[in-house]
Structures are given as structure tokens and as C-alpha cells.
C-alpha positions in Angstrom: 0.0 0.0 0.0 1.6 3.3 -1.1 -0.6 5.7 0.8 0.9 7.2 4.0 -2.1 6.3 6.1 -5.0 3.8 6.4 -8.3 4.6 8.0 -9.6 1.7 10.1 -13.2 1.9 10.9 -16.0 0.1 12.6 -19.8 0.5 12.5 -22.6 0.0 15.0 -26.0 -0.6 13.3 -29.5 -1.3 14.3 -30.0 -4.7 15.9 -32.6 -6.6 17.9 -32.5 -9.7 20.0 -31.9 -12.5 17.5 -31.3 -10.3 14.4 -27.8 -11.7 13.9 -29.2 -15.3 13.8 -31.9 -14.1 11.4 -29.3 -12.2 9.4 -31.5 -9.1 9.7 -34.2 -10.8 7.6 -37.0 -10.3 10.2 -39.8 -7.8 9.3 -38.5 -4.3 9.2 -35.0 -5.2 10.2 -32.4 -3.2 8.3 -28.7 -2.6 9.2 -29.1 1.1 9.6 -25.8 2.8 10.7 -26.0 4.2 14.2 -22.3 5.0 14.8 -19.2 5.3 12.7 -15.9 5.2 14.5 -12.5 5.4 12.9 -8.8 5.9 13.5 -6.2 7.1 11.0 -3.2 4.9 11.2 0.1 6.4 9.9 1.7 3.5 8.1 5.2 4.9 8.4 5.3 5.8 12.1 2.8 3.1 13.0 0.9 5.5 15.2 -2.8 6.5 15.4 -2.8 10.0 14.1 -6.4 11.0 14.6 -9.9 9.6 15.5 -13.4 10.0 14.2 -16.7 9.3 16.1 -20.1 10.1 14.7 -23.5 9.1 15.9 -26.1 8.6 13.1 -29.9 8.8 13.4 -31.5 5.9 11.6 -34.4 6.9 9.3 -36.5 3.7 9.1 -36.1 2.4 12.7 -35.7 5.7 14.4 -36.1 4.2 17.9 -33.2 2.0 19.0 -34.1 -1.4 20.5 -33.4 -2.1 24.2 -31.1 -4.9 23.0 -29.0 -2.4 20.9 -28.8 0.1 23.8 -27.6 -2.6 26.2 -25.1 -4.0 23.7 -23.5 -0.7 22.7 -24.2 1.8 25.4 -25.7 4.1 22.8 -29.1 5.3 24.1 -32.0 6.9 22.3 -31.4 10.0 24.3 -27.8 10.2 23.3 -28.7 9.7 19.7 -31.4 12.3 19.8 -29.0 14.8 21.3 -25.9 14.2 19.1 -26.9 12.1 16.1 -26.7 13.4 12.5 -28.3 12.1 9.3 -26.5 9.3 7.5 -25.6 11.3 4.5 -23.9 13.9 6.6 -22.1 11.2 8.6 -21.0 9.4 5.5 -19.6 12.6 4.0 -17.8 13.5 7.3 -16.3 10.0 7.3 -15.0 10.3 3.8 -13.5 13.7 4.6 -11.7 12.1 7.6 -10.3 9.3 5.4 -8.7 12.1 3.2 -9.1 10.0 0.0 -6.9 7.2 1.4 -7.9 3.5 1.7 -10.3 2.4 4.4 -10.3 -0.9 6.3 -12.6 -2.8 8.6 -12.8 -6.2 10.4 -15.4 -7.6 8.1 -17.4 -6.1 5.2 -18.6 -3.0 6.9 -18.4 -1.2 3.6 -21.3 -3.3 2.5 -23.4 -1.9 5.3 -22.5 1.7 4.2 -23.5 0.7 0.6 -26.8 -0.8 1.9 -27.6 2.4 3.7 -27.0 4.5 0.6 -29.4 2.2 -1.3 -31.9 2.1 1.5 -32.1 5.8 1.7 -32.0 6.3 -2.1 -29.0 8.7 -1.9 -27.5 9.8 -5.2 -24.4 11.8 -6.0 -22.4 10.9 -3.0 -18.6 10.7 -3.4 -17.4 7.1 -4.2 -16.3 4.8 -1.4 -12.4 4.7 -1.1 -10.4 1.6 -1.8 -11.4 -1.0 0.9 -9.3 -3.6 2.7 -11.1 -6.4 4.5 -9.1 -7.2 7.6 -10.5 -10.5 8.7 -8.6 -12.1 5.8 -5.6 -9.9 6.5 -5.4 -11.1 10.1 -6.0 -14.7 9.0 -3.1 -14.6 6.6 -0.9 -13.4 9.4 -1.7 -16.2 11.8 -4.7 -14.7 13.7 -7.9 -16.8 13.2 -10.8 -14.4 13.1 -13.4 -17.0 13.6 -15.7 -16.1 16.5 -13.9 -12.8 17.1 -15.4 -9.3 17.1 -13.6 -6.1 16.4 -13.2 -5.5 20.1 -11.3 -8.8 20.5 -8.5 -8.1 18.1 -6.2 -5.9 20.3 -6.5 -8.3 23.3 -5.9 -11.3 21.0 -2.5 -9.8 20.2 -1.8 -8.7 23.8 -3.1 -5.1 23.7 -5.7 -4.5 26.5 -9.1 -3.3 25.3 -10.0 0.2 26.5 -13.5 1.7 26.6 -16.9 0.2 25.9 -17.1 -2.9 23.8 -19.3 -2.5 20.7 -18.6 1.2 20.6 -17.4 1.8 17.1 -14.5 4.1 18.0 -13.3 1.8 20.8 -13.5 -1.2 18.5 -11.7 0.6 15.7 -8.9 1.4 18.1 -8.7 -2.3 19.1 -8.4 -3.3 15.4 -5.7 -0.7 14.8 -3.8 -1.8 18.0 -3.8 -5.4 16.8 -2.7 -4.3 13.3 0.2 -2.3 14.8 1.5 -5.3 16.7 1.6 -7.3 13.5 3.0 -4.5 11.4 5.8 -3.9 13.9 6.6 -7.6 13.6 7.1 -7.1 9.8 3.7 -7.9 8.4 2.9 -5.9 5.2 -0.2 -4.3 3.8 -0.7 -5.0 0.1 
């Protein structure tokens, strides 16, 4: 990868008890983005340069489930006070990435694309190049099976800080795990 930085991000999106097992195929279940968290990793110094945290108000399922609130710590009140529309959050996220590649532990870029389609948004800037990190970690000896974003740092000896299933804290955990492997000589293609 020739860019000087990589933006590692994580999403929190609407969920209900059992929605994962149903693959969000229950009536009215959509993976609407509720939080985008990201860190910009300098690939030369191997330091986190900056962070991004944005709450997003879902349009279809505007009221968060009790399950989601308990899982993430994001409440309806917090969302009402500080959330923005998805289009604004998406544009802010792309600005944060500064045109460089983005990466996530799983295909979170698909969730962003699903939200763009769900809301019928047109004329948005294109998604940057994307690196799927589950495969990246697997190829470097870390089996991602059964792991969540919040598990990556601890799996590689870096204690988790913050609230699990908070997108920014989880993005920091992914980046911390990546930095361990990059310092050991792993590359990013």
C-alpha cells in the first residue's frame, strides 16, 4: 500500500434480539448505521494520528431497541442529542479518510452501501479503496473465527480500552492489533 495512512473503521448498526441469527431478515430489520468510529493509522510511524466518532440517526427504525442500547451503550437520548443524518455522517467519514484507503474487520463497507441504497441517496462521493481485515489477520496467523472487532487488540496482547461494541473503541482495538503485526514485519498490500 503506497498511501501514507490507512483509515480503520467500525460501525454499529440497528439490531434486535436474534437479528444476527436471522441475518437481519425479520420484518422491518435493516442494518441502519448508528455509529461510525474510525482511526487514521500512519503506516510509516505506526501511530494512530487521529480519530473520528459520529452518531447517526436511523431513518427507518428511528427508535433503538433495548437490545441495541444494552449492547452498545448508545441510548435513544444520546442519539437524539448528538446524532446526524446518515448522508452527513458518510460525507464526514470520507473527509476524515482524506481520500486514502479504508479498512474494517469484516465487510462494513457493504453496510455503508446498503444504507446508501436504503435511503435512495444519489451523487455521493465514491467509497475509497477498501481492505477487508478478517482475511488480512488470518493470513498473518490470527484466526478471526468467532472474534469481534473488540477482540483483536486483546488477541494480540493489547488490553481493550473503553466500551465494547462502541465503534470508535472497536476501531482502536483493530488498529492496535494491526500495529502489533506491522511492527513484527507484516505488510499491507
